C-alpha positions in Angstrom: 17.5 -30.1 6.3 19.7 -30.7 10.3 17.7 -33.5 12.0 14.8 -32.8 14.0 14.3 -34.6 17.2 10.3 -36.1 17.2 9.4 -35.4 20.9 8.4 -38.4 23.4 4.4 -38.5 24.2 1.1 -39.2 23.2 0.2 -38.1 19.7 -1.7 -35.5 19.5 -3.6 -35.4 15.9 -2.6 -31.7 15.2 -0.3 -31.4 12.2 2.3 -28.1 12.4 3.9 -26.7 9.3 7.3 -26.7 11.2 10.1 -24.2 10.1 13.0 -26.7 11.7 11.8 -29.5 9.0 9.8 -26.8 6.4 7.1 -30.4 6.7 3.8 -30.2 8.9 5.1 -32.4 11.7 2.7 -33.5 14.6 2.6 -31.4 17.5 3.6 -33.0 21.2 3.5 -31.4 23.8 6.9 -32.1 26.5 4.5 -32.0 29.2 4.0 -35.8 30.4 0.2 -35.3 30.4 -0.1 -33.8 27.4 -1.9 -30.5 28.1 0.9 -27.8 29.4 2.1 -25.9 26.4 5.2 -23.6 26.3 4.7 -20.7 24.0 7.6 -18.3 22.9 7.0 -15.1 20.6 9.5 -12.5 19.5 8.2 -9.3 20.6 8.5 -5.6 19.6 11.6 -3.8 19.8 9.7 -0.4 21.0 11.3 2.7 19.0 8.2 3.7 16.4 4.9 2.8 16.0 3.3 -0.7 15.3 2.9 -1.0 11.8 0.5 -3.3 10.0 3.6 -5.7 9.6 3.2 -6.1 13.6 -0.7 -6.4 13.5 0.2 -9.7 10.8 2.2 -11.4 13.1 0.5 -10.6 16.8 -2.8 -10.9 15.3 -1.9 -13.9 13.4 -0.1 -16.1 16.4 -3.1 -14.8 18.8 -5.5 -16.8 16.3 -3.2 -19.8 16.5 -3.5 -19.1 20.4 -6.9 -19.2 20.7 -7.0 -22.1 18.7 -4.7 -24.3 21.2 -6.4 -22.9 24.0 -10.1 -22.3 23.6 -10.5 -25.3 20.7 -8.3 -27.6 21.7 -8.5 -26.9 24.9 -4.7 -26.7 26.4 -3.0 -24.7 29.1 -0.6 -22.3 26.9 2.0 -20.4 28.7 2.5 -17.6 26.3 5.4 -15.5 26.9 6.3 -12.4 24.8 9.2 -10.0 25.2 9.7 -6.6 24.6 13.1 -5.3 23.8 13.4 -2.0 25.0 16.7 -1.7 24.6 18.6 -1.9 21.0 20.7 0.2 18.4 17.2 1.4 17.1 15.9 3.0 20.7 19.6 4.3 21.5 19.5 6.3 18.1 15.9 7.4 18.5 16.6 8.5 21.8 19.2 10.6 20.8 18.3 12.0 17.6 15.0 13.7 19.8 17.8 14.7 22.2 19.5 16.1 19.5 16.4 17.9 18.2 15.4 19.1 21.9 19.2 20.5 21.8 18.6 22.1 18.7 14.9 24.2 19.8 16.5 25.0 23.2 19.6 26.9 21.6 17.0 28.3 18.8 15.0 30.0 22.3 18.0 30.7 23.6 19.2 32.8 20.8 15.8 34.6 20.9 16.8 36.0 24.0 20.4 36.7 23.4 20.9 37.0 19.3 24.1 35.6 17.9 24.6 35.3 14.0 27.1 32.6 14.2 25.2 30.4 16.5 22.0 30.9 14.3 23.5 30.1 10.9 24.8 26.6 13.0 21.1 25.9 14.3 20.0 26.7 10.3 22.9 24.0 9.2 21.2 21.8 12.0 18.1 22.0 11.0 18.7 21.2 7.4 20.2 18.6 7.9 17.9 16.8 10.3 14.9 17.1 7.7 17.8 16.0 5.1 17.6 12.7 7.3 14.0 12.2 7.9 14.1 12.7 3.9 16.6 10.0 2.9 15.4 6.7 1.5 19.0 5.6 0.9 19.6 4.6 4.6 23.4 4.8 3.8 22.5 8.6 3.4 20.8 8.7 6.9 22.8 10.0 10.1 24.8 7.1 12.3 23.9 6.8 15.8 27.7 7.6 16.1 26.7 11.0 13.8 23.6 12.3 16.0 25.7 11.9 19.5 28.4 13.9 17.9 26.1 16.8 16.8 24.8 17.0 20.0 28.1 17.1 21.7 29.1 19.6 19.2 26.2 21.8 18.9 26.5 22.1 23.1 30.0 23.1 22.7 29.3 25.8 20.1 26.7 26.9 22.5 28.9 27.7 25.3 31.9 29.0 23.3 29.0 31.8 21.9 28.1 32.3 25.4 24.9 30.3 25.8 24.4 27.5 28.6 22.2 24.7 29.3 20.6 23.7 26.0 21.7 20.2 25.9 18.6 18.0 26.1 20.0 14.3 27.5 18.5 11.1 25.8 16.2 9.4 27.1 16.2 5.7 26.6 13.6 4.3 29.3 11.4 7.0 28.3 11.4 6.5 24.5 10.6 2.4 24.9 8.0 2.8 27.5 6.1 5.5 25.3 5.9 3.1 22.4 5.5 0.2 24.3 1.9 1.2 25.9 0.9 2.2 22.5 1.8 -1.4 21.4 -0.5 -3.0 23.9 -3.1 -0.7 23.5 -3.0 -1.4 19.5 -3.2 -5.0 20.3 -5.8 -4.4 22.4 -7.6 -2.7 20.0 -7.0 -5.9 17.8 -9.1 -7.5 20.7 -5.6 -9.9 20.9 -5.6 -11.6 24.5 -3.1 -10.5 26.9 0.6 -12.4 27.0 0.5 -15.0 30.2 3.9 -13.2 30.8 5.8 -10.7 29.7 9.8 -10.3 29.6 11.4 -6.6 29.2 15.4 -6.7 28.7 16.2 -4.0 30.9 14.7 -6.1 33.8 16.6 -9.3 33.2 20.3 -7.7 32.3 21.8 -9.7 35.4 20.1 -12.9 34.2 21.5 -12.3 30.4 24.7 -11.8 31.9 24.7 -15.3 34.1 23.2 -16.9 30.6 26.2 -15.8 28.4 28.8 -16.9 31.4 27.8 -20.2 31.1 27.9 -20.2 27.0 31.6 -18.8 27.9 32.1 -21.6 30.1 31.0 -24.1 28.0 33.3 -22.9 25.4 31.2 -21.5 22.8 31.6 -17.5 23.3 35.1 -15.1 23.9 35.2 -11.9 25.1 37.3 -9.4 23.0 37.6 -5.5 23.4 34.9 -5.7 26.5 32.7 -7.1 24.2 31.6 -10.8 24.1 30.6 -13.1 20.6 29.6 -16.2 19.9 31.7 -18.7 18.8 30.0 -20.1 15.7 33.0 -22.7 14.5 33.7 -23.8 17.9 29.9 -24.6 18.2 29.7 -26.2 14.7 32.6 -28.6 15.7 31.6 -29.8 18.8 29.5 -32.4 19.7 26.4 -32.8 23.0 26.2 -35.7 25.0 23.5 -36.0 27.7 23.5 -32.2 28.6 26.9 -31.7 28.3 29.6 -30.8 25.8 31.0 -34.2 24.8 34.6 -35.7 26.0 36.8 -36.5 22.9 36.6 -39.8 23.9 33.3 -40.3 24.7 30.7 -43.0 22.8 29.5 -41.7 19.2 26.4 -43.7 19.5 25.1 -41.2 22.1 26.5 -38.2 20.6 24.8 -35.2 19.0 26.0 -32.9 16.4 25.7 -29.1 17.8 24.3 -27.6 13.9 24.3 -23.9 13.5 21.5 -22.5 10.8 18.6 -24.8 11.5 15.8 -22.7 10.3 17.6 -21.6 7.3 20.9 -23.1 6.3 21.6 -21.9 2.9 21.7 -18.0 4.6 24.4 -18.8 7.3 27.2 -17.0 4.4 24.8 -14.0 3.9 27.0 -11.3 4.8 23.9 -9.1 4.2 22.1 -10.7 6.4 24.5 -11.5 9.3 25.8 -7.3 9.1 21.9 -6.0 9.4 21.8 -8.8 12.7 24.5 -7.3 14.1 23.0 -3.9 14.2 24.7 -0.8 13.7 26.2 0.1 16.6 28.5 -3.9 15.7 28.7 -2.2 11.9 30.4 1.4 13.0 33.7 1.7 11.3 35.0 3.5 14.1 34.6 1.0 16.5 37.1 -1.2 17.7 36.1 -4.8 17.2 37.8 -7.7 16.7 36.0 -11.5 15.9 37.3 -14.6 14.9 34.7 -14.8 12.1 32.2 -12.6 10.5 29.9 -15.0 11.9 30.1 -14.5 14.9 27.8 -12.4 17.0 27.2 -10.1 19.7 26.3 -11.9 22.9 27.7 -8.5 24.8 28.2 -5.0 23.5 30.8 -2.7 25.5 29.0 0.7 25.5 30.8 4.0 24.7 29.5 7.6 24.8 25.8 8.4 24.2 24.7 4.7 25.0 22.9 3.2 28.2 25.2 0.7 30.0 24.8 -2.2 32.9 27.9 -3.4 34.5 29.5 -7.0 34.4 32.6 -8.6 34.4 33.6 -7.7 30.7 33.1 -4.1 30.2 30.1 -1.6 31.0 27.9 -2.8 28.2 24.2 -3.9 27.2 23.2 -7.3 25.9 23.1 -8.3 22.2 19.9 -8.6 20.3 19.7 -12.5 19.8 20.9 -13.1 23.3 17.9 -11.5 25.0 15.3 -14.0 24.6 17.3 -16.9 25.1 18.3 -16.1 28.6 14.4 -14.2 29.3 12.7 -17.8 27.9 14.9 -19.6 30.1 13.6 -17.2 32.8 10.2 -17.8 31.6 9.9 -21.4 31.6 12.2 -21.8 34.7 15.7 -23.1 33.2 13.9 -25.4 30.9 16.3 -26.6 28.0 13.3 -27.4 25.8 10.2 -25.7 24.9 7.3 -26.6 23.0 6.5 -23.9 20.1 8.2 -20.3 19.8 7.3 -18.3 16.7 7.8 -14.8 15.0 8.0 -13.0 11.5 9.4 -14.6 8.6 12.3 -12.4 8.2 13.3 -12.9 11.8 14.2 -16.7 11.0 17.7 -15.7 10.2 20.2 -14.2 11.9 17.9 -14.0 14.9 16.0 -17.0 15.3 19.0 -19.5 14.0 21.5 -17.5 16.5 19.1 -18.1 19.5 19.1 -21.7 18.9 22.5 -21.9 18.6 23.3 -20.0 21.7 20.2 -21.5 23.8 21.9 -25.2 22.8 25.0 -23.6 23.4 24.1 -23.2 26.5 22.0 -26.2 27.7 23.7 -28.4 25.6 21.1 -29.7 24.8 20.3 -30.7 20.7 17.6 -29.0 20.5 15.8 -26.2 22.1 12.7 -25.7 20.3 10.5 -28.5 19.4 8.4 -26.2 16.4 9.0 -23.5 15.1 6.3 -21.0 13.1 6.4 -18.0 11.3 4.3 -16.0 9.6 4.5 -15.0 6.2 5.3 -11.7 4.5 3.4 -9.0 4.7 3.0 -6.3 1.3 1.5 -3.6 0.7 -0.8 -3.1 -2.5 2.2 -5.5 -3.3 5.2 -3.7 -2.4 7.3 -3.9 0.8 5.9 -1.6 3.1 8.7 1.4 4.3 8.8 4.6 4.8 10.6 5.6 2.2 7.6 4.1 -0.3 5.5 6.5 1.6 3.2 3.3 2.7 4.2 2.7 6.3 0.9 2.1 7.5 0.5 2.2 11.0 -2.2 0.0 13.1 -3.9 3.0 14.8 -4.4 5.0 11.4 -5.8 2.0 10.3 -7.9 1.4 13.0 -9.3 4.9 13.4 -9.7 5.7 9.5 -10.2 2.8 7.8 -11.2 -0.8 9.1 -12.3 -2.3 12.4 -10.4 -4.9 14.1 -12.9 -7.5 13.0 -12.0 -6.8 9.5 -8.6 -7.3 9.8 -9.0 -9.9 11.9 -11.1 -11.4 8.9 -8.5 -11.0 6.7 -5.8 -12.9 8.5 -8.1 -15.5 8.8 -8.8 -15.6 5.1 -5.0 -16.1 4.3 -2.7 -19.3 6.3 -0.9 -17.8 8.7 2.4 -18.5 6.9 2.0 -17.6 3.4 2.7 -14.4 2.5 -0.1 -11.9 2.1 -0.7 -8.9 0.3 -2.9 -5.9 2.5 -4.4 -4.1 -0.1 -7.9 -2.2 -0.8 -8.9 -5.3 -3.0 -8.1 -8.1 -0.1 -10.1 -5.9 2.4 -12.7 -5.7 -0.1 -12.9 -9.6 0.3 -12.7 -9.0 4.1 -15.2 -6.9 4.4 -17.4 -9.0 2.3 -17.2 -11.4 4.1 -17.8 -9.9 7.2 -20.5 -8.6 5.6 -22.2 -11.8 4.4 -21.8 -13.3 8.1 -23.8 -10.0 10.1 -26.1 -10.4 7.6 -26.8 -14.3 8.4 -26.5 -13.7 12.3 -29.0 -11.1 11.7 -31.2 -13.3 9.5 -31.2 -15.9 12.0 -31.7 -13.7 14.9 -34.9 -11.9 13.3 -36.1 -15.8 12.6 -35.8 -16.5 16.2 -37.3 -13.8 17.6 -40.3 -14.0 15.5 -43.6 -15.5 17.5 -44.7 -17.6 14.7 -41.5 -19.8 14.9 -42.2 -20.7 18.3 -43.8 -23.9 17.6 -41.6 -26.5 16.6 -43.2 -29.0 13.8 -41.7 -32.3 12.6 -38.9 -32.0 10.8 -38.4 -32.5 6.7 -36.4 -33.4 4.4 -35.4 -29.7 4.5 -33.9 -30.1 8.1 -32.5 -33.6 7.7 -30.1 -31.9 5.2 -29.3 -29.1 6.5 -28.6 -31.3 9.7 -26.2 -33.7 8.0 -24.9 -31.0 6.6 -24.1 -28.7 9.9 -22.2 -32.5 11.1 -20.2 -32.7 7.7 -19.1 -29.0 8.6 -17.9 -29.5 11.7 -16.0 -33.1 11.0 -14.0 -30.2 8.0 -13.5 -27.5 10.3 -11.9 -29.8 12.8 -9.9 -31.4 10.2 -8.9 -28.0 8.8 -7.3 -26.9 12.3 -5.2 -30.2 13.0 -3.6 -29.4 9.8 -1.7 -26.6 10.6 -4.8 -24.0 11.6 -5.8 -23.7 8.3 -8.2 -21.1 8.6 -9.2 -20.3 4.9 -10.2 -23.9 4.6 -12.6 -23.4 8.2 -14.0 -20.3 6.7 -14.3 -21.8 3.5 -16.5 -24.8 5.6 -18.5 -21.8 7.4 -19.6 -20.2 4.4 -21.4 -23.1 3.1 -22.8 -23.9 6.2 -23.9 -20.0 6.3 -25.3 -20.2 2.3 -27.1 -23.4 3.1 -29.5 -21.9 5.8 -29.6 -18.7 4.4 -31.6 -20.9 1.3 -33.4 -23.2 4.4 -34.4 -19.6 5.4 -35.9 -18.5 2.5 -37.7 -21.2 1.3 -40.4 -20.0 4.5 -40.3 -16.5 2.3 -41.3 -17.6 -0.7 -42.0 -21.0 -0.9 -44.2 -21.8 1.9 -45.3 -19.4 4.2 -47.5 -22.1 5.6 -44.6 -23.5 7.9 -41.9 -21.6 9.8 -37.8 -22.3 10.4 -37.2 -25.1 12.8 -35.9 -22.8 15.7 -33.9 -25.8 17.7 -32.0 -26.1 14.5 -31.2 -23.0 13.7 -30.0 -22.6 17.1 -27.4 -25.4 16.8 -25.5 -24.0 13.9 -25.7 -20.7 14.5 -24.6 -21.1 18.4 -21.8 -23.5 16.3 -21.0 -20.9 13.8 -20.6 -18.1 16.8 -18.7 -20.6 18.5 -15.6 -21.4 16.3 -16.0 -17.2 15.6 -15.3 -16.7 19.7 -12.5 -19.1 19.3 -10.7 -16.8 16.5 -11.5 -13.8 18.5 -14.5 -12.2 16.0 -16.6 -12.5 19.0 -15.9 -11.6 22.2 -19.0 -12.1 24.2 -21.5 -14.6 25.1 -24.3 -13.6 22.8 -25.2 -15.1 19.5 -23.5 -13.7 16.3 -21.4 -10.5 16.5 -22.9 -8.7 19.4 -22.9 -4.5 20.1 -23.0 -4.0 23.3 -23.0 -0.8 25.3 -20.9 0.9 27.4 -21.2 -1.1 31.3 -22.8 1.1 33.6 -25.0 2.7 31.3 -28.9 2.6 32.1 -31.7 1.9 29.7 -32.5 5.8 29.5 -28.7 6.3 28.6 -29.2 3.4 25.5 -32.9 4.3 24.1 -32.4 8.2 24.0 -30.5 8.6 20.8 -33.0 6.1 19.1 -35.9 7.7 20.9 -34.7 11.0 19.7 -33.9 9.8 16.3 -37.8 8.4 15.9 -38.9 12.2 17.4 -37.5 14.3 14.8 -38.0 11.3 12.1 -42.1 11.7 13.3 -41.9 15.7 13.4 -40.4 15.4 9.8 -43.3 13.7 8.5 -45.9 15.7 10.5 -44.5 19.0 8.5 -44.5 17.4 5.6 -48.3 16.6 5.8 -49.2 19.4 7.8 -47.9 21.2 4.6 -49.7 19.1 2.2 -52.8 19.7 4.0 -52.4 23.3 4.3 -50.9 23.8 0.3 -53.9 22.5 -2.0 -51.5 22.8 -5.0 -49.0 20.8 -3.8 -49.4 16.8 -5.9 -49.7 13.9 -3.7 -46.3 12.1 -6.0 -44.3 15.5 -4.3 -45.6 14.6 -0.9 -44.9 10.6 -1.3 -41.2 11.9 -2.7 -40.8 14.0 0.3 -41.4 11.2 2.7 -39.6 8.5 1.2 -36.3 11.2 1.1 -37.1 11.4 4.9 -37.4 7.3 5.2 -34.1 7.1 3.4 -31.9 10.0 5.4 -32.8 8.1 8.7 -31.6 4.6 7.2 -28.4 6.2 5.5 -27.6 8.6 8.3 -29.2 8.9 10.8 -29.4 5.2 12.3 -25.9 3.9 10.9 -24.5 6.6 13.8 -26.4 5.0 16.4 -25.2 1.5 15.5 -28.5 0.3 13.4 -28.4 -0.9 10.2 -32.1 -0.8 8.6 -33.0 -2.6 5.3 -35.9 -2.7 3.1 -36.6 -6.2 2.6 -38.6 -6.6 -0.6 -38.7 -10.7 -0.3 -40.8 -10.7 3.2 -42.4 -7.0 2.4 -40.7 -5.1 5.4 -37.9 -3.5 6.9 -35.5 -5.4 9.1 -33.2 -3.7 11.6 -29.5 -5.3 12.6 -27.5 -4.0 15.8 -24.0 -3.2 14.2 -20.7 -1.1 15.5 -21.6 2.8 14.7 -17.9 3.1 13.9 -18.1 0.4 11.6 -21.4 1.9 10.2 -19.7 5.0 9.6 -16.8 3.8 7.6 -18.5 1.3 5.4 -20.9 4.4 4.8 -18.1 6.6 4.0 -16.3 4.0 2.2 -19.5 4.1 -0.2 -19.3 7.6 -0.7 -16.5 7.7 -1.5 -16.7 5.1 -3.8 -20.2 6.8 -5.1 -18.3 10.1 -5.3 -15.2 8.3 -7.2 -17.8 6.8 -10.2 -19.4 10.5 -9.8 -16.0 11.7 -11.1 -15.3 9.0 -13.6 -18.9 9.5 -15.3 -18.2 13.8 -14.9 -14.6 13.0 -16.6 -15.9 11.2 -19.6 -19.1 13.2 -20.5 -16.4 16.4 -20.1 -13.8 14.4 -22.3 -16.9 13.5 -24.9 -17.8 17.7 -24.4 -14.2 18.8 -25.7 -13.7 16.1 -28.4 -17.2 17.6 -29.9 -16.1 20.7 -29.7 -12.4 20.5 -31.2 -14.5 18.5 -34.1 -16.9 21.3 -34.2 -14.0 24.1 -34.4 -12.6 22.3 -37.0 -15.5 22.0 -39.3 -15.7 26.0 -38.9 -12.7 26.1 -41.5 -13.7 26.5 -45.0 -12.1 24.1 -47.3 -10.6 26.1 -49.5 -8.5 27.8 -46.5 -7.0 25.1 -44.6 -3.9 24.6 -47.4 -3.0 28.3 -46.7 -1.9 28.6 -43.4 1.3 30.4 -42.7 2.7 26.9 -42.7 1.6 25.9 -46.0 2.5 29.4 -47.7 6.2 27.8 -47.0 6.3 24.7 -48.2 3.9 25.5 -51.6 3.8 27.9 -54.1 0.6 26.9 -56.0 -2.8 25.7 -55.7 -5.8 24.9 -57.9 -9.5 26.2 -57.6 -10.3 24.5 -54.7 -7.6 25.6 -52.7 -5.3 21.9 -53.1 -1.8 23.0 -53.5 0.2 21.7 -57.2 3.6 22.5 -56.5 5.8 22.8 -54.0 8.0 26.6 -52.9 10.4 25.9 -55.9 7.7 24.8 -58.1 8.7 21.4 -58.5 5.0 19.7 -59.2 3.4 17.6 -56.1 4.1 13.5 -56.7 0.9 11.8 -57.6 0.9 10.0 -53.7 1.0 13.6 -52.4 -1.2 15.0 -54.5 -3.9 12.3 -53.8 -3.3 12.8 -50.1 -3.8 16.5 -49.9 -7.2 15.9 -51.8 -8.7 13.1 -49.3 -7.7 15.7 -46.5 -9.7 18.7 -48.5 -12.7 16.1 -49.1 -12.8 14.9 -45.3 -12.5 19.2 -44.1 -15.2 19.4 -46.6 -17.8 16.5 -45.4 -16.9 18.3 -41.8 -17.8 21.7 -43.0 -20.9 20.8 -45.0 -22.0 19.0 -41.8 -21.0 22.0 -39.2 -24.7 22.6 -38.1 -25.4 18.9 -36.8 -21.6 19.5 -35.2 -22.4 22.5 -33.4 -25.9 20.5 -31.8 -23.6 18.0 -31.2 -21.4 19.9 -29.1 -24.2 21.8 -26.9 -25.9 19.0 -26.1 -22.6 16.9 -24.9 -21.6 20.6 -23.1 -25.7 20.8 -21.7 -24.9 17.0 -20.6 -21.7 18.3 -18.4 -23.8 21.2 -17.0 -26.9 18.8 -16.1 -24.5 16.7 -14.3 -23.0 18.8 -12.4 -26.3 20.5 -11.3 -27.9 16.9 -10.6 -25.0 16.0 -8.5 -24.7 19.9 -6.8 -20.9 20.4 -8.5 -19.5 23.6 -9.5 
């Protein structure tokens, strides 16, 4: 790996896995006081809905930022960029404009029919549908094709006497729409807002200046109105004290400029280089002249159908990579060195390597970023996420229909931020289960704390001393894990052990020793500590103990209690109705009354209270019910999953019963055949010419006697049929019993 220069400063004891070294390096801030951190995160290109891959990165880095701010108490300047002009945004805006132009033409045809133009519109419909369904990118429409289709359709419409159908691409509108959705998704995922947000379209003049400085330093060149970074010139140069070294400079003070610091093995990867340049720079119809295929665009000359800004080279727009360097420079006040830069692992090359090269070329510095962090790949049920695989999962859909933000965050906490991770039913089941045990833990401790009998503080016994020792042991483990490159899975493991020990301690008072009560101050310390760590992780956003369930701000007491009182009143009415019915109906059995009341109790527990954010548990160990306040949506999603799992079990059981019934019917129907007839079928009459007294064939069609082995085989088949024929009554009984079991199961589960 290229040389990494350890920052000067005070050691912190915190280790960060650094993508620049592929090792854990001790974190040392640039800030002389050692408390301020400059941190830049690559933000989204806003051309589509945010997906779970985005959640993996931005929730992951939100957790790391919170640890730095809320646990280690650093002052973090957290900058996130928004790429609001890019090939993908341009393509999306042009496609929307094309679709709208087609629709405008269709509406115009409704008033002024034209068979030729109508045929053209239908062809466009087919092309657009095929483009949406195309799985291979090579079969999808290009930016240029989409633009030309719109221009051609407008011309064809004019020739047919139809005007004013063209819709212009709204590049800003597309970007702002998806950006708003992105920030909403992050807010719903409980991510902190950035300290500073920078957008490309707001910094074009600064980007132009940044590029010009790179040209002045001899590391970029203009060609056909575009500007490219000169990789070879950069690689063969050396720096000295923030400037390009002179040829006769003292070698002792020089440093090499290095291209490909993060992925030196990828610098010759033509596919990655091509993807990094974007569609506009790989368009075969464009005249693009570069010194080397590795050179990348800093400024792109615009063509028709693309937005443009003025520059000394052309009417054009910034390249993808340059935006982050220029905007980070602005946000950190022209700093030639920043503490932390992060993004998804897929951005490592060429995007982040190009960022490093152009920034170090601009500042003539040896190390623009001290610590580079990357989140690991996210797969969906073991597969790469893509629309072509039909597994493109948006954040909004997942939060709306499947899981809550806390459960998704819990999933990420159970995995190291830089490890590959699978987002699947199985991994989410683990996350939900982990969340569930802590929900129960907080509720159990709260229950113990609010019992009047537990208010007296008793003398500590060995149980209290042991639990207290464990608490401090787990605090040390948690601190060590957070210092070890933010090892949140190890933290969760320690907290789970602390939770388990506390539950055992609480249960001992319910079962073994009813004369003593739990020690409230000790329980308070434990639950407060776990709450504090969860608050650091972003699992809890309130000051209360454990997972809070707050009401909408501004709601009064009556508004809060009305739903619960309505539920209680309705339940009371139902119980009174059942008891009145029993009083007036002397024939009604006591067991039937009990069954009806218990059914109502279960309905309140399972169907009514969850909608109100209340979990009611029947606790056999203490002989009473325990209520727990939780998020109503979470309870309802949990209830829905439980119903779906139960339905799946029912369907599986029904399929098994039906399969057994079908086999029983097939066996019975086969048993109805008399043994003497099984070899007299039309097919067998074509094979054989003679049979014995039992009906077993003895000769082939041409009169040739059967071989002994064949005769023996047919005799066995006859005996088997004879056996089941004689047993047909039992087989019929078995068939009826199994078919009856199917119908009974359907009736029990209200199935047709």
